[in-house]
N, C-alpha and C positions, 0 to 999 in steps of 0.2 A: 504494500500500500504506500502511496506517495502522499505527502502533505504539501499543498501549495498555499502559502500565506496570501491573504487578501491585501488590498491596497494599504500601504503604510505599516505592514506587519513583518516581523522577522522571526524565523524559527532558529533557536539557539540550542545546541547540545551542551548541557551543563557539565562542567568539569568537576571532579572531586576536589574538595578543599585542599590547598597545598599546606605542607608543614610550615614553610616559610615563604613569604611573598617577596623577599628581597627588600628593595628600597621603596616599595609601594605600600602606602598606608591605606587599608580598606576600612572605612568608617563602620562603627558598631551601632546597633540600636539598643533599646532598653532590654534588660535582662528578662523581664516578664514576657515580652513578645518573643524573645528567643527561646525561652523555656516551654512555650506552648507547642512546640513541634520538636520531635526527636529525629526528624529526617535530616541526615547530614547535608543534603542538597538544599535545604531551606535553613540557612544559617543566619546568625545575627550580623554577619558581614556581607558586603557586596559580593556578588557571585561572578565567577568567570565562566566563559563558554565559547564555543566555536560556532560561527554562523553557518548553518546548513542550507537555508533557503531564504530568499528575500522576495516579498510580494511586490507588485507594481508600486512605484513611488508616486506619492500625491503630486498634483500639479498646482503651481502658483496661480494667482488670479490672471496673470498674463498668458496662461496656457502652457508655459514651459514646465517640464518635470523638475522636481527638486532632487538633484542627484545625491546618492549616498556617499558617505565618507568612508565606507567599508564595503567589503565584498564577501562572497562565499569563501569560507576557509579562514577568515580573519578571527583572531582571538579578541574577545570584547569583555568589558566589565559591565554588569547589570546592577541596578539598585537591588537591595535585599528582598523586597516583597512585591516585585512587579510581575506581571504576566500570568499566563495560565500554564500550570504544570502538566506535562504529558509524559507518560512512562511507557516503555516497551517492556514486555515480559522477559527480555534478555538482559536486563540490567542497565539499559540506556535511559537517561533522564534528559528530557527536552523541556523547553519553555517557549511559549509563543508570546512575544512582546511587541509593543509598538516601536517604531523606529526611534522615537524620541526617548524611549526608556534605556537605550544604549548610552551609557555614561562616557565610555572611553574605549579606545582601540589600543591593545597591547602590541608593542613592536620590540624587536630585539636590536640593540645598537651595539 
């Protein structure tokens, strides 16, 4: 089965939380919100993932498409509790988010 995101949506495969994030600080949320879920993919910190599919991009008032700043295969950072969680029975965790919920793109320099 294939999933095709709708306009302005992005399908992201969530990565397991790293032991150490290096020089990147991922903001935390309150302890009570974090303790409400024992799912390791729904943490109190921002989440990392790999973009698997991108829906059509919305158009501006002048009719031009608003181009993305990331593509398929890009590693991105998402806010802690955004999107709709999707799971496959083979242990893969995905999240469908709006393109504006992507906070940053991770690059190696």
